[in-house]
C-alpha positions as CSV (number, residue, x, y, z in Angstrom):
1,X,13.1,1.5,21.6
2,X,16.5,0.3,20.6
3,X,18.8,0.8,17.6
4,X,18.0,-1.6,14.8
5,X,18.5,-2.1,11.1
6,X,14.7,-1.9,10.4
7,X,13.7,-0.5,7.1
8,X,10.5,1.5,6.3
9,X,8.7,2.0,3.0
10,X,7.3,5.5,2.8
11,X,4.6,6.0,0.2
12,X,3.6,9.6,-0.6
13,X,0.2,9.6,-2.3
14,X,-0.2,13.4,-2.0
15,X,-1.7,15.8,0.5
16,X,-0.7,18.9,2.3
17,X,2.4,17.4,3.9
18,X,4.2,17.1,0.5
19,X,3.2,20.4,-1.0
20,X,5.2,23.6,-1.6
21,X,4.3,27.2,-2.0
22,X,3.4,28.7,-5.3
23,X,1.9,32.0,-6.4
24,X,-1.5,30.3,-6.5
25,X,-1.0,28.8,-3.0
26,X,0.0,25.3,-1.8
27,X,0.5,22.8,-4.6
28,X,2.0,19.4,-5.1
29,X,5.5,19.1,-6.5
30,X,7.0,15.7,-7.5
31,X,10.3,15.1,-5.7
32,X,9.8,17.9,-3.2
33,X,9.0,15.7,-0.3
34,X,12.1,13.5,-0.6
35,X,14.4,16.5,-0.8
36,X,12.7,18.1,2.2
37,X,13.1,14.8,4.2
38,X,16.9,14.7,3.4
39,X,17.2,18.0,5.2
40,X,15.7,16.7,8.5
41,X,18.6,15.7,10.8
42,X,16.3,13.5,12.9
43,X,15.8,11.1,10.0
44,X,19.6,10.5,9.9
45,X,19.9,9.7,13.5
46,X,21.2,6.1,14.0
47,X,18.2,5.3,16.2
48,X,15.9,5.9,13.2
49,X,14.9,3.1,10.8
50,X,16.3,3.3,7.3
51,X,13.7,4.4,4.8
52,X,13.0,4.7,1.2
53,X,10.5,7.2,-0.3
54,X,8.2,6.5,-3.2
55,X,6.3,9.6,-4.4
56,X,3.3,9.4,-6.8
57,X,4.3,11.1,-10.0
58,X,0.8,12.6,-10.1
59,X,-0.1,13.3,-6.4
60,X,-3.7,12.8,-5.5
61,X,-5.9,15.3,-3.7
62,X,-7.5,13.2,-1.0
63,X,-10.9,14.5,-2.0
64,X,-10.4,12.6,-5.3
65,X,-9.6,9.3,-3.7
66,X,-11.5,6.3,-5.0
67,X,-11.6,2.5,-4.4
68,X,-9.2,2.2,-7.3
69,X,-6.7,4.4,-5.5
70,X,-7.1,2.2,-2.4
71,X,-6.1,-0.8,-4.4
72,X,-3.0,1.0,-5.8
73,X,-1.9,1.7,-2.2
74,X,-2.6,-2.0,-1.3
75,X,-0.5,-3.0,-4.4
76,X,2.5,-1.0,-3.2
77,X,2.3,-2.6,0.3
78,X,1.9,-6.1,-1.1
79,X,4.7,-5.9,-3.6
80,X,7.1,-4.5,-1.0
81,X,5.9,-6.5,1.9
82,X,8.7,-9.0,2.2
83,X,11.5,-6.3,1.9
84,X,10.3,-3.8,4.6
85,X,9.5,-4.0,8.2
86,X,6.8,-1.4,8.1
87,X,5.0,1.1,5.9
88,X,4.2,4.8,6.3
89,X,1.5,6.2,3.9
90,X,1.4,9.9,3.5
91,X,-2.1,11.0,2.6
92,X,-4.3,14.1,2.6
93,X,-6.4,14.4,5.7
94,X,-9.9,14.9,4.2
95,X,-10.4,11.2,3.3
96,X,-7.6,9.6,5.3
97,X,-10.1,7.8,7.6
98,X,-11.8,6.3,4.6
99,X,-8.6,5.0,3.1
100,X,-7.3,3.7,6.4
101,X,-10.6,1.9,7.0
102,X,-10.5,0.4,3.5
103,X,-6.9,-0.8,3.8
104,X,-7.7,-2.4,7.2
105,X,-10.1,-4.8,5.4
106,X,-8.2,-5.1,2.1
107,X,-4.9,-6.2,3.8
108,X,-5.9,-9.7,5.1
109,X,-3.5,-11.3,7.6
110,X,-1.5,-8.1,8.1
111,X,1.4,-8.7,10.5
112,X,3.4,-5.4,10.0
113,X,2.5,-1.8,10.8
114,X,0.9,0.3,8.2
115,X,0.8,3.9,9.5
116,X,-1.1,6.7,7.7
117,X,-0.1,10.2,8.5
118,X,-0.2,13.7,6.9
119,X,-0.4,17.2,8.2
120,X,-2.4,20.4,8.3
121,X,0.6,22.5,7.2
122,X,3.3,21.5,4.7
123,X,6.7,20.2,5.8
124,X,8.5,23.3,4.4
125,X,6.7,25.8,6.6
126,X,8.6,27.1,9.6
127,X,5.7,26.3,11.9
128,X,4.1,23.0,10.9
129,X,2.8,19.7,12.2
130,X,4.3,17.7,9.3
131,X,7.7,17.2,10.8
132,X,6.6,15.6,14.1
133,X,3.9,13.5,12.4
134,X,6.4,12.2,9.8
135,X,9.3,11.5,12.1
136,X,7.1,9.7,14.7
137,X,5.2,7.7,12.1
138,X,8.5,6.3,10.7
139,X,9.8,5.7,14.2
140,X,6.7,3.8,15.3
141,X,6.5,1.8,12.1
142,X,10.1,0.8,12.5
143,X,10.4,0.0,16.2
144,X,7.0,-1.4,17.3
145,X,5.2,-4.6,16.6
146,X,1.8,-3.3,15.4
147,X,-0.1,-5.7,13.1
148,X,-2.6,-3.0,12.2
149,X,-3.5,-0.2,9.8
150,X,-3.2,2.9,11.9
151,X,-3.4,6.7,11.7
152,X,-0.7,8.7,13.5
153,X,-1.5,12.3,14.2
154,X,-0.7,14.9,16.8
155,X,1.2,12.5,19.1
156,X,-1.5,9.8,19.0
157,X,-1.7,6.5,17.3
158,X,-5.2,5.4,16.4
159,X,-6.7,2.3,14.9
160,X,-7.4,3.3,11.4
161,X,-10.9,2.0,11.1
162,X,-11.9,3.8,14.3
163,X,-10.9,7.2,13.2
164,X,-12.8,10.3,12.1
165,X,-11.5,13.7,10.9
166,X,-13.0,16.0,13.5
167,X,-11.1,19.3,12.9
168,X,-10.2,21.0,9.6
169,X,-7.5,23.3,11.0
170,X,-6.3,22.1,14.4
171,X,-3.2,19.9,14.6
172,X,-5.5,17.5,16.5
173,X,-7.4,16.7,13.3
174,X,-8.4,13.2,14.2
175,X,-10.2,11.4,17.0
176,X,-11.2,7.8,17.8
177,X,-14.4,8.5,19.6
178,X,-15.5,4.9,20.3
179,X,-12.1,3.2,20.9
180,X,-9.0,4.1,23.0
181,X,-5.8,5.2,21.3
182,X,-3.3,2.5,20.5
183,X,-0.4,4.7,21.6
184,X,0.7,8.1,22.8
185,X,3.9,10.0,22.2
186,X,5.3,12.4,24.7
187,X,8.6,12.3,26.6
188,X,8.0,8.5,26.4
189,X,6.3,6.5,23.7
190,X,3.6,4.4,25.3
191,X,2.0,1.6,23.3
192,X,-1.1,-0.3,24.4
193,X,-0.3,-3.6,22.9
194,X,-3.2,-5.3,24.8
195,X,-5.5,-3.3,22.6
196,X,-3.9,-4.4,19.3
197,X,-5.0,-7.2,17.0
198,X,-3.2,-10.5,17.3
199,X,-0.4,-11.2,14.8
200,X,-1.7,-13.7,12.2
201,X,0.3,-16.8,11.2
202,X,-1.0,-16.7,7.6
203,X,0.6,-14.7,4.8
204,X,-0.6,-11.3,3.6
205,X,-3.4,-11.3,1.0
206,X,-4.8,-8.3,-0.8
207,X,-8.5,-8.4,-1.2
208,X,-9.3,-5.9,-3.9
209,X,-12.7,-4.1,-3.8
210,X,-14.8,-5.1,-6.8
211,X,-17.2,-2.6,-8.3
212,X,-20.3,-2.3,-6.1
213,X,-23.1,0.3,-5.9
214,X,-22.7,1.4,-2.3
215,X,-23.9,4.8,-0.9
216,X,-24.5,6.8,2.2
217,X,-27.4,8.9,3.3
218,X,-27.7,11.2,6.3
219,X,-31.2,11.4,7.8
220,X,-32.4,14.9,8.6
221,X,-35.5,16.5,10.1
222,X,-38.2,16.7,7.4
223,X,-36.6,14.3,4.9
224,X,-39.2,13.5,2.3
225,X,-40.3,9.9,1.7
226,X,-39.9,10.6,-2.1
227,X,-36.2,11.6,-1.6
228,X,-35.7,8.4,0.4
229,X,-37.3,6.3,-2.2
230,X,-35.1,7.8,-4.9
231,X,-32.0,7.2,-2.9
232,X,-32.9,3.6,-2.3
233,X,-33.6,2.7,-6.0
234,X,-31.6,0.1,-7.8
235,X,-28.8,-0.3,-8.9
236,X,-27.9,0.6,-5.3
237,X,-26.8,-2.6,-3.5
238,X,-26.0,-1.3,0.0
239,X,-26.4,1.9,2.0
240,X,-24.9,3.4,5.2
241,X,-27.9,5.1,6.8
242,X,-26.7,7.8,9.3
243,X,-29.5,8.2,11.8
244,X,-30.1,10.2,15.0
245,X,-28.8,9.3,18.4
246,X,-29.0,5.5,19.2
247,X,-30.1,4.7,15.7
248,X,-33.5,6.5,15.3
249,X,-35.3,7.7,12.2
250,X,-38.5,9.8,11.8
251,X,-41.4,7.9,13.2
252,X,-43.3,7.9,9.9
253,X,-45.0,4.8,8.5
254,X,-44.3,5.7,4.9
255,X,-40.6,6.1,5.7
256,X,-40.4,2.6,7.2
257,X,-42.5,1.1,4.4
258,X,-40.0,2.4,1.9
259,X,-37.1,1.1,3.8
260,X,-38.7,-2.3,4.2
261,X,-39.6,-2.4,0.5
262,X,-35.9,-1.7,-0.3
263,X,-34.6,-4.4,2.1
264,X,-37.1,-7.0,0.8
265,X,-35.8,-6.2,-2.7
266,X,-32.3,-7.1,-1.6
267,X,-30.7,-3.8,-0.5
268,X,-28.4,-4.1,2.5
269,X,-28.8,-1.1,4.9
270,X,-26.5,-0.5,7.8
271,X,-27.6,1.9,10.6
272,X,-24.8,4.2,11.9
273,X,-25.3,7.0,14.3
274,X,-24.7,10.6,13.3
275,X,-23.3,11.2,16.8
276,X,-19.5,11.3,17.1
277,X,-19.6,9.1,20.2
278,X,-22.4,6.5,20.0
279,X,-23.4,2.9,19.7
280,X,-26.6,2.1,17.7
281,X,-29.2,0.3,19.8
282,X,-32.3,0.1,17.6
283,X,-34.4,-1.7,20.3
284,X,-34.1,1.3,22.7
285,X,-36.7,3.5,21.1
286,X,-39.8,2.7,18.9
287,X,-38.4,4.7,16.0
288,X,-35.3,2.5,16.0
289,X,-37.2,-0.7,16.5
290,X,-39.2,-0.1,13.4
291,X,-35.9,0.0,11.4
292,X,-34.9,-3.2,13.0
293,X,-38.2,-4.8,12.1
294,X,-37.8,-3.5,8.5
295,X,-34.5,-5.5,8.2
296,X,-31.9,-2.8,8.8
297,X,-28.6,-4.0,10.2
298,X,-27.1,-2.4,13.2
299,X,-23.7,-0.7,12.7
300,X,-23.0,-0.7,16.4
301,X,-20.3,1.7,17.2
302,X,-18.7,1.6,13.7
303,X,-17.9,4.9,12.1
304,X,-19.7,5.6,8.9
305,X,-16.3,5.5,7.1
306,X,-15.6,2.0,8.5
307,X,-19.1,0.8,7.6
308,X,-18.7,1.9,4.1
309,X,-15.4,0.2,3.7
310,X,-16.7,-3.0,5.3
311,X,-19.6,-3.1,2.8
312,X,-17.2,-2.8,-0.1
313,X,-15.1,-5.5,1.4
314,X,-17.9,-8.0,2.0
315,X,-19.5,-7.4,-1.4
316,X,-16.1,-8.1,-3.0
317,X,-16.0,-11.5,-1.2
318,X,-18.9,-12.7,-3.3
319,X,-21.0,-13.6,-0.3
320,X,-24.7,-14.1,-0.2
321,X,-26.8,-11.3,1.2
322,X,-27.5,-13.4,4.3
323,X,-23.7,-13.9,4.8
324,X,-23.0,-10.2,4.3
325,X,-25.5,-9.3,7.0
326,X,-24.0,-11.8,9.4
327,X,-20.5,-10.5,8.8
328,X,-21.6,-6.9,9.2
329,X,-22.4,-7.5,12.9
330,X,-19.1,-9.4,13.5
331,X,-15.8,-7.7,14.5
332,X,-13.5,-8.4,11.6
333,X,-10.7,-5.9,12.1
334,X,-11.3,-4.2,15.4
335,X,-13.8,-1.9,13.7
336,X,-16.7,-2.9,16.0
337,X,-17.2,-3.4,19.7
338,X,-19.2,-6.6,20.3
């Protein structure tokens, strides 16, 4: 890392990191984050990139995030792309993995770092994780060539579409179970550039997500065929089916008949494992092979969050069902191990 005149655009969408204390508990306060950041001496160190902060006038609880909000974040990046060297997105932790996954697909030909971060405790608290997450996210976005959408949390840099929130209270809130970290921060900052996506030559394009009826269903012991039938009814266009182990579902003829009927009617079903660390292999067991025979597409080692975002992306490209299924098993943004 060397001194530079790099500049970073910090977009605060909401989340715990930007909250302050009220008599009713933590709550968002417009302008509070920028004032708090001004008091951090580390951000004024000459080694730090210059930054500007844009705070949403009406901060969003991450539980209320929608594809429209993803597009708003994408718009901010696209409109400011030429003026800044990197972007830091402050976001609530609950749905950060969904938003980071979505932006990894929406931002086509990305050649600059987009680093999501947040915290489990607000920046104003005496003991918090917000300070280190914020400082290091800005530092990394300003001084390293990372053409990816990432999540930085608890001294680790993750590929955004490989992340899951795994802990609701620990500072180690995120993990990347099926892919190594892109970087680690300790006494040294170590980046694994060989794991990163190549820098594209083309210019940035923002692919908005068009309205699509996409859902998710977690299989459980004793799930009734009628419940499954109701879930697979039109106008549903695609479904992330979270199955057991290596991609198994109940060995029940009625279950598979319902799935096949839905696929034959044009529904795209992607099989993702409920296991935190796993890669779907539907041919391994008879219960999984039946899903494969019914026309279900393997999600490989994609997270359910990435699979959902990928479906939104592919349906927005106005592809045929056959093309969508072919693209689902291809690695488009580092979301899938081939």
